[in-house]
N, C-alpha and C positions, 0 to 999 in steps of 0.2 A: 372463528378466529382466522384472519387472513394472514398467510405467510408471505413476507416480502421475498422477492427474488433477488439474490445477490449473485453476480456472475464474475468469473475469472477475468481479470483485465480491467475491471471497473475501479474507479477511484471515488472514495467517499471521504467526507470530513467527519471524524468521530472524536469523541472525548475519551482520551486514553487514561484519565485519572480514575482511580488512584494509581500512583506509580511509586517506585523506590529507586534510590540511587541515580544511576546514569540512564535510566529508561526515559524515553521521550514522553513528555507530559503535555496535558492540555488538549485543545482542539487541533487535530492534525490531519493532513491528507494521508490516507492509507490506500495501498494498491492491493487488490485481492489476488492472492497467489493460489489458493486452494482450488481444486477442480470443482466444476459445477455439480458433479455427483455428490460430493461431500457438502457443498454449500446448500443443497436442497434438504439435507438431513437436519434434524434438530440437534446439531452438535455445535461446533465452533467454526469460525471462518479465519483462515490463516492469511495474514497480510504482511506487507513490508511497509514500514513507516517512512513518511517523507517530511521534508522541511522546505522552507522557502530557499530558492537558489541563492539569494543574496546572503543567507546565513553561512554558506560554505563557499569560500573564495577559491579553493583549489579543487581539482578533480583527483579522486583517489580510486584505486581499483575496487574498493568496497562500496562505491556509490555509483549511481547512474543519474545523470542530469537529463531532465525531460522538459522540452520546450512547451509553451502554451499550445502551439499548433499540434503537437503530438499528443497532448493530454486532454485538451478541452478546458483546462483550468485557466484562470486569468493571469497566473504568475508562473515563472519557471520553477520547477520543483526538483529537488534532489531526493531520490529514494535511497535509503541506506540499507544495503544488503545484510548488515549485521544487526539491524533492528527489526527482527521478525517477531510477530506476536500472533497468538490465536485469541480471537475475540468472540464474545457471545453475540449472536445476530441482533439482539435487542439494542446494542450500541449504535447500529447503523440507521441512518435516516431512510426514508422510503425510496428516495431516488438518488442515483449516483451523481457526483459533481463532474465527472469526466470518465473517459475510457481511452485506453491505449490500443494500438494496432497489434496484431500478432507478431510483426517484426520487432516492434519496440519491446513487447513482452518477452521475446526471446533474448534480447539484450539484458533485461532485468533478471531473467532466469540464470544467465551466465554470471552475473554479479553475485547472485545468491549462492550459486554453486561454488564460486571462488571463496566466499565467506565461510561456507560450510565444509570446504575441502572435498567436494563431490566431483 
C-alpha cells in the first residue's frame, strides 16, 4: 500500500460531506495546516476550509483572501480561519491543486490564531 504524501501549505480539493449545520459542505479547497510530522502518521490532517473569493464580498479578520498567483489555483480563494477540520487522509486526492508560500502561510496562521484566541 502506497501512502500519499500530504504537506503543510498545500491546497487540495476534497469532498467535505457529510456535514451538519453551518459546516462547509461539498467539494472545497482546503489548506493543510498540520505539520508534516503529523501528516506522515496514519492519523488525520488538519486543514482550514476555503471558498471562492466571489462568495465573500467583504474582508473580515476571520478570513484570508488568497490570489491565484499566491495559491496556484485558478480562482481567488478565501480561507476561513473559523472553519478548521481534521480529515482522514483518504479524502485527499493524490496530488495537490496548489501550494502557498511560507509568507502567505504565516498570514493564514495569524488569522487562525485570531479565531482561536491564541
